[in-house]
Structures are given as C-alpha cells and as structure tokens.
C-alpha positions as CSV (number, residue, x, y, z in Angstrom):
1,M,-174.9,-77.8,-182.7
2,A,-175.9,-81.0,-181.0
3,P,-173.1,-83.0,-179.4
4,G,-171.8,-86.2,-181.0
5,R,-172.3,-89.7,-179.6
6,G,-168.7,-89.8,-178.1
7,E,-169.0,-86.5,-176.4
8,Q,-172.3,-87.6,-175.0
9,R,-170.7,-90.7,-173.5
10,R,-167.9,-88.7,-171.9
11,R,-170.3,-86.3,-170.2
12,T,-172.4,-89.2,-168.9
13,Y,-169.3,-90.9,-167.3
14,T,-168.1,-87.7,-165.7
15,A,-171.5,-87.0,-164.2
16,R,-171.6,-90.5,-162.7
17,V,-168.1,-90.1,-161.2
18,R,-169.1,-86.8,-159.6
19,Q,-172.3,-88.3,-158.3
20,A,-170.4,-91.2,-156.7
21,A,-167.8,-88.9,-155.2
22,G,-170.5,-86.9,-153.5
23,R,-171.9,-90.0,-151.7
24,P,-170.7,-90.5,-148.1
25,G,-168.8,-93.8,-147.1
26,V,-167.8,-94.7,-150.6
27,A,-164.1,-95.1,-151.4
28,T,-162.3,-95.7,-154.6
29,G,-160.2,-98.8,-155.4
30,K,-157.3,-96.5,-156.0
31,G,-157.6,-95.1,-152.4
32,R,-157.5,-98.6,-150.9
33,Y,-154.3,-99.4,-152.8
34,V,-152.6,-96.3,-151.6
35,A,-153.5,-97.0,-147.9
36,V,-152.2,-100.6,-148.1
37,R,-149.0,-99.5,-149.7
38,V,-148.4,-96.9,-147.0
39,I,-148.9,-99.5,-144.2
40,L,-146.6,-102.0,-145.9
41,V,-143.9,-99.4,-146.3
42,A,-144.2,-98.5,-142.6
43,V,-143.9,-102.2,-141.6
44,L,-140.9,-102.7,-143.7
45,V,-139.2,-99.6,-142.3
46,V,-139.8,-100.8,-138.7
47,A,-138.5,-104.2,-139.6
48,G,-135.5,-102.7,-141.2
49,L,-134.7,-100.5,-138.3
50,R,-135.0,-103.5,-135.9
51,L,-132.7,-105.6,-138.1
52,V,-130.1,-102.8,-138.1
53,Q,-130.4,-102.6,-134.3
54,V,-130.1,-106.4,-133.8
55,Q,-127.2,-106.9,-136.3
56,G,-125.4,-103.7,-135.7
57,F,-125.8,-102.8,-132.1
58,Q,-126.9,-106.0,-130.2
59,A,-125.3,-108.7,-132.2
60,E,-122.5,-109.4,-129.7
61,A,-124.7,-109.4,-126.7
62,L,-127.4,-111.6,-128.2
63,S,-124.7,-114.0,-129.5
64,A,-123.3,-114.3,-126.0
65,K,-126.8,-114.8,-124.6
66,A,-127.5,-117.6,-127.1
67,E,-124.1,-119.2,-126.3
68,S,-124.8,-119.1,-122.6
69,Q,-128.1,-120.9,-123.1
70,R,-126.4,-123.9,-124.6
71,T,-123.0,-124.0,-122.8
72,T,-121.9,-124.1,-119.2
73,T,-118.6,-123.3,-117.5
74,I,-117.0,-126.1,-115.5
75,T,-114.4,-125.5,-112.9
76,I,-111.2,-127.5,-113.3
77,P,-109.7,-128.3,-109.8
78,A,-106.1,-127.4,-109.4
79,Q,-103.8,-130.1,-108.1
80,R,-103.0,-129.3,-104.5
81,G,-99.3,-129.3,-103.7
82,S,-97.8,-132.1,-101.6
83,I,-96.3,-131.8,-98.1
84,V,-93.1,-133.8,-97.7
85,D,-90.5,-134.2,-94.9
86,R,-86.9,-133.2,-95.2
87,N,-86.1,-136.5,-97.0
88,G,-88.9,-136.3,-99.5
89,V,-91.3,-138.7,-97.7
90,K,-94.9,-137.6,-98.4
91,L,-96.9,-136.6,-95.5
92,A,-99.8,-135.3,-97.5
93,F,-100.7,-135.5,-101.2
94,S,-103.8,-135.3,-103.5
95,V,-105.4,-137.8,-105.7
96,E,-108.1,-137.3,-108.4
97,T,-111.5,-138.5,-107.6
98,R,-115.1,-138.0,-108.8
99,A,-118.3,-136.8,-107.1
100,L,-121.4,-138.4,-108.5
101,S,-124.7,-136.4,-108.8
102,V,-128.0,-136.7,-110.5
103,N,-130.4,-134.2,-112.2
104,L,-133.6,-135.5,-110.7
105,K,-135.8,-133.2,-112.8
106,L,-134.3,-134.5,-116.0
107,M,-134.4,-138.1,-114.7
108,R,-138.1,-138.0,-113.8
109,K,-139.0,-136.3,-117.1
110,T,-137.0,-138.6,-119.3
111,W,-138.3,-141.8,-117.8
112,S,-141.9,-140.6,-117.5
113,D,-141.8,-139.7,-121.2
114,Y,-140.3,-143.1,-122.0
115,A,-143.0,-145.0,-120.1
116,V,-145.7,-143.1,-122.0
117,K,-144.1,-143.9,-125.4
118,H,-143.3,-147.5,-124.5
119,P,-146.2,-148.6,-122.2
120,T,-145.3,-152.3,-122.5
121,S,-141.6,-151.9,-121.8
122,G,-141.9,-152.1,-118.0
123,Q,-139.4,-149.2,-117.8
124,N,-140.3,-146.1,-115.9
125,F,-138.7,-143.8,-113.3
126,E,-139.1,-146.2,-110.4
127,T,-137.6,-149.2,-112.2
128,R,-134.8,-147.0,-113.5
129,A,-134.0,-145.6,-110.1
130,A,-134.0,-149.1,-108.5
131,A,-131.7,-150.4,-111.2
132,A,-129.3,-147.4,-110.8
133,A,-129.3,-147.8,-107.0
134,K,-128.5,-151.5,-107.2
135,F,-125.7,-151.1,-109.8
136,M,-124.1,-148.1,-108.0
137,A,-124.2,-149.8,-104.5
138,A,-122.4,-152.8,-105.9
139,K,-119.7,-150.7,-107.5
140,L,-119.3,-148.5,-104.4
141,P,-119.2,-150.8,-101.3
142,G,-118.6,-149.0,-98.1
143,K,-119.4,-145.6,-99.7
144,T,-123.2,-145.9,-100.1
145,T,-126.1,-148.4,-100.1
146,E,-129.1,-149.1,-102.2
147,T,-131.4,-147.6,-99.5
148,E,-129.4,-144.4,-99.3
149,L,-129.4,-144.0,-103.1
150,L,-133.1,-144.6,-103.5
151,A,-133.7,-142.0,-100.8
152,D,-131.6,-139.6,-102.8
153,F,-133.4,-140.4,-106.1
154,H,-136.8,-139.6,-104.5
155,K,-135.8,-136.3,-103.0
156,N,-138.2,-133.5,-103.7
157,Q,-135.6,-131.3,-105.5
158,D,-134.2,-130.9,-108.9
159,F,-130.6,-131.9,-108.2
160,T,-128.5,-133.7,-105.6
161,Y,-125.1,-135.0,-105.0
162,L,-124.9,-138.8,-104.4
163,V,-121.4,-140.0,-103.5
164,D,-118.0,-138.3,-103.1
165,G,-114.5,-139.8,-103.4
166,V,-115.2,-142.2,-106.3
167,E,-112.3,-143.6,-108.3
168,P,-112.3,-142.2,-111.8
169,S,-112.6,-145.7,-113.4
170,V,-115.6,-146.7,-111.3
171,S,-117.2,-143.3,-112.0
172,E,-116.8,-144.0,-115.8
173,E,-118.5,-147.4,-115.5
174,I,-121.5,-145.8,-113.6
175,T,-122.0,-142.9,-115.9
176,K,-121.7,-145.1,-119.0
177,A,-124.4,-147.4,-117.7
178,F,-126.6,-144.6,-116.5
179,P,-126.0,-141.3,-118.4
180,E,-128.3,-139.4,-116.2
181,I,-125.8,-139.8,-113.4
182,G,-123.3,-136.8,-113.5
183,S,-119.7,-136.9,-112.6
184,E,-117.6,-134.0,-111.3
185,T,-113.8,-134.0,-111.0
186,R,-112.6,-133.6,-107.4
187,S,-109.4,-134.0,-105.4
188,A,-109.1,-136.0,-102.3
189,R,-106.3,-135.5,-99.7
190,E,-104.3,-138.5,-98.6
191,Y,-102.3,-138.7,-95.4
192,P,-100.3,-142.0,-95.6
193,G,-99.0,-141.7,-92.1
194,D,-102.5,-141.3,-90.5
195,D,-101.7,-139.3,-87.3
196,L,-98.0,-139.0,-88.1
197,A,-97.2,-135.3,-87.7
198,S,-100.9,-134.4,-88.2
199,N,-100.5,-131.8,-85.4
200,V,-98.1,-130.0,-87.8
201,V,-99.4,-130.9,-91.3
202,G,-103.1,-130.4,-90.4
203,L,-106.0,-131.2,-92.6
204,A,-107.4,-130.1,-96.0
205,N,-110.9,-130.9,-97.2
206,W,-113.9,-129.4,-99.1
207,R,-117.6,-129.2,-98.6
208,M,-120.3,-130.3,-101.0
209,D,-122.8,-127.7,-99.7
210,D,-120.4,-124.8,-100.3
211,P,-122.1,-122.6,-103.0
212,D,-118.8,-121.1,-104.0
213,V,-117.1,-122.5,-107.1
214,S,-113.9,-122.7,-105.0
215,K,-115.5,-125.8,-103.4
216,H,-113.9,-127.6,-106.3
217,N,-110.5,-127.0,-104.7
218,L,-109.4,-128.5,-101.4
219,H,-108.9,-125.9,-98.7
220,G,-106.9,-126.0,-95.5
221,I,-108.7,-126.5,-92.2
222,D,-105.9,-126.9,-89.7
223,G,-102.1,-127.0,-89.4
224,L,-99.9,-126.0,-92.3
225,E,-102.7,-127.0,-94.7
226,L,-104.4,-123.9,-93.3
227,T,-101.6,-121.4,-92.8
228,R,-100.0,-122.2,-96.2
229,D,-103.2,-122.8,-98.0
230,A,-102.5,-120.0,-100.6
231,D,-99.2,-121.7,-101.5
232,L,-100.6,-125.3,-101.7
233,A,-104.0,-124.7,-103.3
234,G,-103.0,-123.5,-106.8
235,T,-105.5,-121.8,-109.1
236,P,-108.5,-123.6,-110.6
237,G,-109.0,-123.6,-114.4
238,Q,-112.1,-123.4,-116.5
239,M,-113.6,-125.6,-119.2
240,V,-116.6,-124.8,-121.4
241,A,-119.0,-127.5,-122.5
242,D,-122.3,-127.7,-124.3
243,T,-125.5,-128.6,-122.4
244,P,-129.0,-129.6,-123.5
245,E,-131.5,-126.8,-123.8
246,G,-132.9,-125.9,-120.4
247,N,-130.5,-128.1,-118.4
248,D,-127.1,-126.7,-117.6
249,S,-126.2,-129.5,-115.2
250,V,-125.7,-132.1,-117.8
251,V,-122.8,-131.9,-120.2
252,I,-123.0,-133.3,-123.7
253,P,-120.2,-135.8,-124.1
254,G,-117.4,-134.7,-126.4
255,T,-118.2,-131.0,-126.3
256,E,-115.7,-130.1,-123.5
257,R,-113.1,-127.6,-124.4
258,E,-110.5,-126.1,-122.1
259,S,-110.5,-122.3,-121.9
260,Q,-108.1,-121.9,-119.0
261,P,-105.9,-124.7,-117.6
262,A,-105.6,-125.1,-113.8
263,T,-102.3,-124.1,-112.2
264,P,-101.0,-126.7,-109.6
265,G,-100.1,-125.6,-106.2
266,N,-96.6,-125.6,-104.7
267,N,-95.1,-128.4,-102.7
268,L,-93.9,-127.7,-99.2
269,E,-90.7,-129.4,-97.9
270,L,-90.6,-129.5,-94.1
271,T,-87.7,-129.6,-91.7
272,L,-89.3,-132.6,-90.1
273,D,-87.8,-136.1,-90.3
274,S,-90.8,-138.5,-90.4
275,D,-88.8,-141.3,-88.7
276,V,-87.8,-139.0,-85.9
277,Q,-91.3,-137.7,-85.7
278,Y,-92.7,-141.2,-85.4
279,A,-90.2,-142.1,-82.7
280,L,-90.9,-138.9,-80.7
281,Q,-94.7,-139.4,-80.9
282,S,-94.4,-143.0,-79.7
283,Q,-91.9,-142.4,-76.9
284,L,-93.8,-139.4,-75.6
285,S,-97.2,-141.2,-75.7
286,D,-95.7,-144.2,-73.8
287,Y,-94.1,-142.0,-71.2
288,V,-97.3,-140.0,-70.6
289,K,-99.1,-143.2,-69.9
290,Q,-96.4,-144.4,-67.6
291,S,-96.5,-141.2,-65.6
292,H,-100.3,-141.0,-65.6
293,A,-100.1,-137.4,-66.9
294,K,-103.0,-135.6,-68.5
295,G,-100.9,-135.0,-71.6
296,G,-97.5,-134.1,-72.9
297,S,-95.6,-132.3,-75.6
298,A,-92.0,-132.4,-76.9
299,V,-89.8,-130.9,-79.6
300,I,-86.5,-131.8,-81.2
301,M,-84.7,-128.9,-82.7
302,D,-81.4,-128.4,-84.6
303,A,-79.0,-126.7,-82.3
304,K,-77.5,-124.5,-85.0
305,T,-80.3,-123.7,-87.4
306,G,-83.4,-123.9,-85.3
307,E,-85.0,-126.3,-87.7
308,I,-87.5,-128.6,-86.0
309,Y,-87.0,-132.3,-86.7
310,A,-90.0,-133.4,-84.7
311,L,-92.8,-131.7,-82.8
312,A,-95.3,-133.9,-80.9
313,D,-98.2,-134.1,-78.6
314,D,-98.9,-137.4,-76.9
315,R,-102.3,-137.6,-78.7
316,T,-103.4,-136.1,-82.0
317,F,-106.0,-136.6,-84.6
318,N,-106.0,-138.8,-87.7
319,P,-106.9,-136.7,-90.8
320,N,-108.1,-139.9,-92.5
321,D,-110.7,-140.5,-89.8
322,P,-113.3,-137.8,-89.3
323,S,-114.3,-139.2,-86.0
324,T,-111.1,-137.8,-84.5
325,Y,-111.8,-134.3,-85.6
326,T,-112.2,-132.9,-82.1
327,A,-111.0,-129.6,-80.7
328,D,-108.9,-131.5,-78.1
329,L,-107.1,-133.7,-80.5
330,M,-106.6,-131.0,-83.2
331,N,-105.1,-128.6,-80.7
332,D,-101.3,-128.6,-81.2
333,Q,-100.4,-128.0,-77.6
334,A,-96.7,-127.7,-78.3
335,V,-97.3,-124.3,-79.8
336,T,-100.8,-123.2,-78.6
337,T,-100.7,-124.0,-74.8
338,P,-98.3,-122.0,-72.6
339,Y,-97.5,-123.2,-69.1
340,E,-95.4,-122.0,-66.2
341,P,-92.1,-123.9,-66.8
342,G,-90.5,-124.0,-63.4
343,S,-86.8,-124.4,-63.0
344,V,-85.9,-124.9,-66.7
345,N,-86.4,-121.1,-66.8
346,K,-83.4,-120.8,-64.4
347,I,-81.1,-120.9,-67.5
348,I,-82.0,-117.2,-67.9
349,T,-80.7,-116.4,-64.4
350,A,-77.6,-118.5,-64.9
351,T,-76.8,-116.8,-68.2
352,A,-77.5,-113.3,-66.8
353,A,-75.4,-113.9,-63.7
354,I,-72.4,-115.2,-65.8
355,D,-72.8,-112.6,-68.5
356,T,-72.9,-109.6,-66.1
357,G,-70.0,-110.9,-64.1
358,V,-71.7,-111.1,-60.7
359,T,-70.5,-114.7,-60.3
360,T,-68.4,-117.5,-61.8
361,P,-69.2,-121.2,-62.1
362,E,-66.8,-122.0,-59.2
363,S,-67.9,-119.1,-56.9
364,V,-69.2,-120.2,-53.5
365,N,-72.6,-118.9,-52.5
366,V,-74.0,-119.0,-49.0
367,V,-77.5,-120.2,-49.4
368,P,-79.8,-120.1,-46.3
369,G,-82.7,-122.5,-45.8
370,T,-85.4,-119.8,-46.5
371,L,-85.4,-116.4,-48.1
372,K,-87.9,-113.6,-47.5
373,V,-89.0,-111.8,-50.7
374,A,-91.5,-109.0,-49.8
375,D,-94.2,-110.7,-47.9
376,H,-93.4,-114.2,-49.3
377,T,-91.0,-116.8,-47.9
378,V,-89.2,-118.9,-50.5
379,H,-88.1,-122.5,-49.8
380,D,-86.2,-125.0,-51.8
381,A,-87.7,-128.3,-52.8
382,W,-85.8,-130.0,-49.9
383,T,-85.3,-128.9,-46.4
384,H,-81.8,-127.7,-45.5
385,G,-80.0,-125.2,-43.3
386,T,-77.4,-122.8,-44.6
387,V,-75.4,-124.5,-47.4
388,N,-72.4,-123.4,-49.4
389,Y,-73.2,-124.0,-53.0
390,T,-71.0,-123.3,-56.0
391,T,-72.8,-121.3,-58.7
392,T,-72.8,-124.5,-60.8
393,G,-74.2,-126.3,-57.7
394,I,-77.1,-123.8,-57.4
395,F,-78.3,-124.8,-60.9
396,A,-77.3,-128.4,-60.8
397,K,-79.2,-128.9,-57.5
398,S,-81.9,-126.4,-58.7
399,S,-81.9,-124.3,-55.6
400,N,-84.7,-121.6,-55.7
401,I,-83.1,-119.6,-53.0
402,G,-79.6,-119.6,-54.6
403,T,-81.2,-118.6,-57.9
404,L,-83.0,-115.7,-56.4
405,L,-79.9,-114.5,-54.6
406,L,-78.1,-114.4,-57.9
407,A,-81.1,-112.8,-59.7
408,Q,-81.1,-110.0,-57.1
409,K,-77.5,-109.3,-57.9
410,V,-78.4,-109.0,-61.6
411,G,-81.3,-106.7,-60.8
412,P,-84.9,-106.8,-62.2
413,D,-84.4,-104.5,-65.1
414,K,-81.4,-106.3,-66.5
415,Y,-83.1,-109.6,-65.8
416,L,-86.1,-108.5,-67.9
417,D,-83.7,-107.6,-70.8
418,Y,-82.4,-111.2,-70.8
419,L,-86.0,-112.5,-70.8
420,K,-86.7,-110.5,-73.9
421,K,-83.4,-111.6,-75.6
422,F,-84.3,-115.2,-75.0
423,G,-87.7,-114.6,-76.7
424,V,-89.9,-115.3,-73.7
425,G,-93.4,-113.7,-74.2
426,Q,-92.8,-113.4,-78.0
427,S,-94.1,-115.3,-81.0
428,T,-91.6,-117.6,-82.5
429,G,-92.9,-117.1,-86.0
430,L,-93.1,-120.8,-86.6
431,G,-96.2,-120.4,-88.8
432,L,-98.5,-122.9,-87.1
433,P,-102.1,-121.8,-86.3
434,G,-103.0,-120.7,-82.8
435,E,-99.4,-120.2,-81.6
436,S,-99.2,-118.6,-78.2
437,R,-96.8,-115.8,-77.3
438,G,-96.6,-117.0,-73.7
439,Y,-96.7,-114.4,-71.0
440,V,-94.4,-112.1,-69.2
441,P,-95.9,-109.5,-66.9
442,A,-95.3,-105.9,-67.9
443,R,-92.6,-104.3,-65.8
444,S,-95.0,-101.6,-64.6
445,T,-97.1,-104.3,-63.0
446,W,-94.4,-106.0,-61.0
447,T,-94.9,-106.1,-57.2
448,G,-92.5,-107.0,-54.5
449,T,-93.1,-110.8,-55.0
450,T,-92.9,-110.7,-58.8
451,F,-89.1,-110.8,-58.8
452,G,-89.4,-113.7,-56.3
453,N,-91.3,-115.8,-58.9
454,L,-89.9,-115.0,-62.4
455,P,-86.3,-116.2,-61.9
456,I,-87.5,-119.6,-60.7
457,G,-90.0,-120.1,-63.6
458,Q,-93.3,-119.0,-61.9
459,G,-95.5,-116.1,-62.8
460,L,-94.6,-116.3,-66.5
461,S,-95.5,-118.8,-69.2
462,M,-94.1,-120.3,-72.4
463,T,-94.7,-123.0,-74.9
464,V,-92.5,-126.1,-75.4
465,V,-91.1,-124.6,-78.6
466,Q,-90.2,-121.3,-76.8
467,M,-88.6,-123.3,-74.0
468,A,-86.4,-125.3,-76.4
469,G,-85.5,-122.0,-78.2
470,M,-83.8,-120.7,-75.0
471,Y,-81.6,-123.7,-74.9
472,Q,-80.9,-123.5,-78.6
473,A,-79.4,-120.1,-78.0
474,I,-77.0,-121.5,-75.4
475,A,-76.2,-124.5,-77.6
476,N,-75.5,-122.2,-80.6
477,N,-72.8,-120.0,-78.9
478,G,-75.3,-117.4,-77.7
479,L,-77.1,-116.9,-81.1
480,R,-80.8,-117.5,-80.9
481,V,-82.3,-118.5,-84.3
482,E,-86.1,-118.4,-84.7
483,P,-87.3,-122.0,-85.1
484,R,-88.8,-123.0,-88.3
485,I,-90.7,-126.0,-89.7
486,V,-91.0,-125.2,-93.4
487,K,-87.7,-125.5,-95.3
488,D,-88.5,-124.9,-98.9
489,E,-91.4,-124.3,-101.3
490,V,-91.1,-126.1,-104.6
491,K,-93.0,-124.7,-107.6
492,P,-94.7,-127.0,-110.2
493,D,-91.8,-126.5,-112.6
494,G,-89.4,-127.7,-110.0
495,T,-88.0,-124.3,-108.9
496,V,-87.0,-124.4,-105.3
497,V,-87.9,-121.3,-103.3
498,P,-86.2,-121.3,-99.9
499,E,-88.1,-119.9,-96.9
500,P,-87.0,-116.4,-95.8
501,A,-84.0,-116.5,-93.5
502,P,-85.1,-116.8,-89.8
503,Q,-84.5,-113.8,-87.6
504,T,-81.6,-114.1,-85.1
505,T,-80.7,-112.5,-81.8
506,Q,-77.2,-112.6,-80.2
507,V,-78.4,-113.2,-76.7
508,V,-74.9,-113.4,-75.1
509,S,-71.3,-113.9,-76.2
510,P,-70.1,-117.3,-77.3
511,Q,-67.8,-117.4,-74.2
512,T,-70.8,-116.9,-71.9
513,A,-72.9,-119.4,-73.7
514,T,-70.1,-122.0,-73.5
515,T,-69.6,-121.4,-69.8
516,V,-73.3,-121.8,-69.1
517,R,-73.5,-124.9,-71.3
518,N,-70.6,-126.4,-69.4
519,M,-72.2,-125.5,-66.0
520,L,-75.4,-127.4,-66.9
521,R,-73.4,-130.6,-67.6
522,A,-73.4,-131.0,-63.8
523,V,-77.2,-131.5,-63.8
524,T,-76.7,-135.0,-65.1
525,Q,-73.7,-136.0,-63.0
526,S,-74.0,-138.7,-60.4
527,T,-71.8,-139.1,-57.4
528,K,-71.9,-140.8,-54.0
529,D,-70.8,-137.8,-52.0
530,G,-73.8,-135.6,-52.3
531,N,-72.7,-133.8,-55.5
532,S,-75.2,-135.4,-57.8
533,G,-77.4,-133.2,-60.0
534,T,-81.1,-133.4,-60.4
535,A,-81.1,-135.5,-63.5
536,P,-78.6,-138.3,-63.6
537,T,-81.2,-140.4,-65.5
538,A,-80.8,-138.0,-68.4
539,A,-77.1,-139.0,-68.9
540,L,-76.2,-140.9,-72.0
541,E,-73.1,-143.1,-71.9
542,G,-70.4,-141.8,-74.2
543,Y,-71.9,-138.3,-74.6
544,Q,-71.7,-135.1,-72.7
545,I,-75.2,-133.9,-71.9
546,S,-76.3,-130.4,-70.7
547,G,-79.8,-129.9,-69.4
548,K,-82.1,-128.6,-66.8
549,T,-85.1,-130.1,-64.9
550,G,-88.2,-128.2,-64.1
551,T,-91.1,-128.5,-61.7
552,G,-93.6,-125.7,-62.1
553,Q,-96.7,-125.5,-59.9
554,Q,-100.0,-125.3,-61.8
555,V,-102.8,-123.0,-60.8
556,N,-105.7,-124.8,-59.2
557,P,-108.7,-123.6,-61.3
558,A,-111.0,-124.1,-58.4
559,T,-109.1,-121.8,-56.0
560,G,-107.1,-119.6,-58.3
561,A,-104.0,-120.4,-56.2
562,Y,-101.0,-122.6,-56.8
563,S,-101.8,-126.3,-56.4
564,D,-99.8,-128.6,-54.1
565,S,-100.4,-131.6,-56.3
566,L,-100.6,-130.4,-59.9
567,Y,-97.3,-129.7,-61.7
568,N,-95.7,-129.1,-65.0
569,I,-92.7,-131.4,-65.2
570,T,-90.2,-130.2,-67.7
571,F,-86.8,-131.0,-69.1
572,A,-84.7,-129.2,-71.7
573,G,-81.4,-130.8,-72.9
574,I,-78.5,-130.3,-75.3
575,L,-76.9,-133.2,-77.1
576,P,-73.9,-133.4,-77.1
577,A,-72.9,-130.6,-74.8
578,D,-69.3,-130.4,-76.2
579,N,-70.5,-130.2,-79.9
580,P,-74.2,-129.5,-79.9
581,R,-76.3,-131.1,-82.6
582,F,-79.8,-131.2,-81.1
583,V,-81.9,-129.5,-78.4
584,V,-84.8,-131.4,-76.9
585,G,-87.7,-129.9,-74.9
586,I,-90.2,-131.9,-72.9
587,R,-93.3,-131.0,-70.9
588,L,-95.6,-133.4,-68.9
589,D,-98.9,-132.0,-67.9
590,A,-99.8,-132.9,-64.3
591,P,-98.2,-136.4,-64.0
592,D,-98.5,-138.4,-60.9
593,T,-95.3,-137.2,-59.1
594,T,-95.3,-140.1,-56.7
595,L,-94.4,-142.4,-59.6
596,P,-90.8,-142.7,-60.9
597,A,-91.9,-141.6,-64.4
598,G,-94.0,-138.8,-62.9
599,H,-91.5,-136.7,-60.9
600,S,-89.0,-136.2,-63.8
601,A,-88.9,-136.1,-67.6
602,A,-85.1,-136.8,-67.6
603,P,-85.5,-140.6,-68.4
604,L,-87.6,-139.6,-71.5
605,F,-84.8,-137.3,-72.6
606,H,-82.4,-140.1,-72.3
607,D,-84.4,-142.4,-74.6
608,I,-84.9,-139.6,-77.1
609,A,-81.2,-138.7,-77.1
610,S,-80.3,-142.4,-77.5
611,Y,-82.4,-142.7,-80.5
612,L,-81.0,-139.5,-82.1
613,T,-77.4,-140.6,-81.6
614,Q,-78.1,-143.9,-83.5
615,R,-80.3,-142.3,-86.2
616,Y,-77.7,-139.7,-87.1
617,Q,-74.6,-141.6,-86.1
618,I,-73.5,-138.7,-83.8
619,P,-69.9,-139.1,-82.8
620,L,-69.1,-139.9,-79.2
621,S,-67.8,-137.1,-77.1
622,P,-64.0,-137.2,-76.9
623,T,-64.1,-137.0,-73.1
624,A,-66.6,-137.6,-70.4
625,S,-68.1,-134.6,-68.5
626,P,-65.9,-133.6,-65.6
627,V,-67.4,-134.2,-62.2
628,V,-67.4,-130.8,-60.4
629,P,-68.2,-129.9,-56.8
630,L,-71.7,-128.6,-56.2
631,V,-71.6,-128.3,-52.4
632,V,-68.6,-126.9,-50.6
633,P,-68.0,-128.0,-46.9
C-alpha cells in the first residue's frame, strides 16, 4: 500500500535532518542557545560568589579603606603644664599658635587649571603666589618676608611649612583669603622672665622637621622642662576630618570631628621665689664682674626643709632668644660643675672633732708653723710660729695645720664616715639634668698625703648645692634634708600632688650641731686684739651669723698641678645663727684675688643676707654674737 501525502512529508523532513546532522561544522540553533545559557549561568555564579565575599567577608575592611581614602587623622596638641614659683608667679606657660603650610602640588594644579579655563582672567599660579606672599608678609611682620614666601611657593616639592608661631586670629585671616594655605594648631612656650631662673626651668620647644606625630607637642630640651617632661607634656588627642580625593593634607572645612580629646599636662609648683631668684642672679652677676672672676654660682636654701629659694649662675641663657642657646650658657654650673671647695669643707672636721669628743670649742691647741704629712709640708695661709689657738680659733682663723691636727685625732676612717653622712660625693636627688655627684677618692686609694688634703678641702670636689647642704645639716640641728626644687604637682582638675618626701640623714646630734654652729659665729667677729675671724665683712648688724670662708686651689690644666694663682673662692653661711632660717652657698670661679672683691665672697653673703632679712621680715637676733678668744697667749 502506497504511503499517504502526510507520511511522505514526514519521511522527507527526517531524511533532511539526518543528512544535515551528518555534515561536519554545522550546529543547530538549539545547541547555540544551550551554550550561551551555560556561560551566562557560570558568570552569574562567579558574580554571586564575589558579592558574597565582598559583603560577607571583606565588608568591614573595604569600608575602612574607603573611609581612609577620604578622611585624615589630625593630632590635637595637649596643653603643656605651666611652671610657677612658690607664690604662683608663672615662669613658663604655653599659648596656642598656628603653623602655616601649603600644598604646593594642589596649588599648582588648581591655578593651572583655572588659567586654562579662564585665559583672559590674568590669574595663574604665579600671580596667585605673588598675591599670597604679599598678603601674608603684611600680616606677619618680623616673621617672614615676601621673598622668603615666594621661595617657599616655588620649591620643587609637594608640601612645605611656611611660618610658625602665628596668632590664631591672623592665621584665620590668611586661610580665609587663601584657602590653599593650611593651618595646624601648635603650642608656643612663653617665658615671661626671659633669663629668670632659666638655668632651673630650662627650655621646651618642637621641631617642624620631626616626622613623628609627637612633634605637635612641645618637648623639654633642658632644665625641669626636660627632666619633668612626662608630667608637663600631657597626652595629645585625635580629630578626624574629611579630605579631598587624593589629597590628605587639606581638610574640608566643617568636617572636623573629635574622636579623642587631648589631656592637658600637669603644672609644676617650684620652691623658688622669683623675687629672690632675681635678686640673687643680679647680685651674683655684679659681684663676679667686680671680682673679675671667670664665673660664679650661688644657692639660697631653707635651713629646715632643704627647699631651694634661689639657684643662680652669674650668666645663663634666655629661652626666648635662640641666639643664647649655647652649651656654656645652658650649663647649670651650680649643679653640674664640681670644684675643690677649700676651707668651707672644714666644717666636717669641726663637726667630727666635737662629735667624737676629741676637743671642745674652748680647748687650746698648740699649732706649729708647719706640719709634715707624709712627704708633704703643710703651711697656713699666713706665716706664723707656734701659736695657741682655741678650737674655735682654728676654724675662725681657718688654720690648715690646726685642722689637720684635729683630723688626725679623729682618724681617717671616722672622718670618711662623716664625709658620707654630709652627702659629699653623692647625688642630691635635686632632679636637674647633668647633676654631678662630686668626688671623694675611694678609701683603698688613699696615700700618705690624701689625709693631708681632704680635711682642708683639697683632693675632693662638690657642687654649690652639695656645699650648702652640709651647712643645712648643721643649721637644722644635725638633720640633713635632701634639697629639692619642685614642691608640688598640680593636675588639670586642680588636685595637688605633693612631691615625695625628701630623704633625711641624722648626721650628728642636735647638741653637736648647735655647738658647731655657735663656734662658726666667730668667723664673722671683728676685734682689735687679733681675735678677728676671716669674714667680718659677712656680719650683718642685728643678726647672729655663722659661716665659713674657703680658698681652694684650682688645678692648672697646663701642668696638672695646683695653681698658685687660680682659686675657688667660697663662702657658706647660716642666717640667723641663733634661729636658722636660710643657708647661703657661694662660689667664685678664679677671681682676681688681688682685688677686695676677689679674695673673699663674704661681702656678697652680707648683701644677700641683708636682702633676705628684709624680704621675709626675719626678726632680729635677741643678742649679738659673743666675742670669744681665738688666740691664747
């Protein structure tokens, strides 16, 4: 049976399909659709996985990265604490200032683009820089010039600082007129007294070229500003602000937000009295000039507490004047420079002799004209034969031979114990930079002549503060109190934190201290019968004064031997001797000993003591010092 027309058509279509399928390189439409769909699904899967990764695992990191690209962290300087004297007078304080800078890359690009878009405006980088330089120089006289600013604007770099120490109001005027000029908050240190107590207070500053963010805070360079920097500095804060894309040195105005406030530093209250400090600096400087000395140092110390009311060198630096920042002027010689004190050191022999009972103030001592100590012959400063001196007379006349005879009775080991008790060769703990411990030779190194030098103040060294500290112990009934110059620390909230209590040493009994103090009153007595002490010019009418002069030979640096012309002239005194209030220590470095002011520092003590009695209305002594025999026929 022949197939129908429909069946015939079906067979023909099937045959064509099979024929097509058997040809190489021919694909069906359905195959192409399937392939595209597979590819599309694969792309969507990859995209989905990436989206999950970004949103699920990297969202926080990417968000932070994006934020960092449009924000910057600005350091907020901490207010540095002030330094004040015992009466609250400011010796150092900080004021807020601005440092101006410019993003040169942005400035060049902005004004180059402007010139292209506005070719007829006459405005370009050069005209803008000239206008900015002229405007800023007029606002900042004495701080910069047009020439300096133009040179800065044409530096071959992207960023530069322009001017420091700009008043905030002036900075605002400049940045408002020229937004491309940046402004950073700074602190400037002010020292209203110039060189007043600068040897103690020191200096704080900062450097523009310091890459550390801590440059935004002032840092101590010298004095208490250095040693107490951690207390004064405070802790900087942080502020976040938005910046234009690709430029993190320019802050978009109004976007600043504080993330961590700055913590101000603590204030320091010193034991110094700024008026007394001024008087001491002036009197010392004048006396050094009169005596033609190389220099001089002095200290005024509270007899009971060890608090220092004034500490001076004859010359010091001015922290407001960088031209004075020299090693010589910034060296606080009163604490850094030890010297051989000479006869002021005889207070140790006097105390040891009284305390051990080898003598009494009235005991008569036969003192020959010379004394052989090992291979060395000791003389007094004046020629004499055998003389009968009272023990008081030995020290009031400052006899080297008499002192050594008493020291030999005490013995070297006991003498060394007293040296240690008086703090010689030990740091005072005052807290000023570069303090010297002085020098006492180790007992194991002593030779036959060593004990012929130490009791008369040669062969050992001390600072002015250490020297005054020995006399403070005698003034304070035998109790030596470590000197101090910082009284309190005051936190930003007003909480007062006292300094740790100073260490104390009971050197001798109150009875011994009183006896020695009374003996040394004879140093200032004046008579017409040969019983005058070495320092009548230190006497102050109406007051009992105890003290001791000193003349210590300096070592000649050229020969290494003691010089016959270079001396340390010293004086240490107690005011008043009957009721001690102050101790004063003075050292003159190599004065001209042929001059009246050069052979003794006693007149300077008199002037200082006179000022102190008036300043503090110190009551007169009830009685005058008794005149006692120094030489016995």
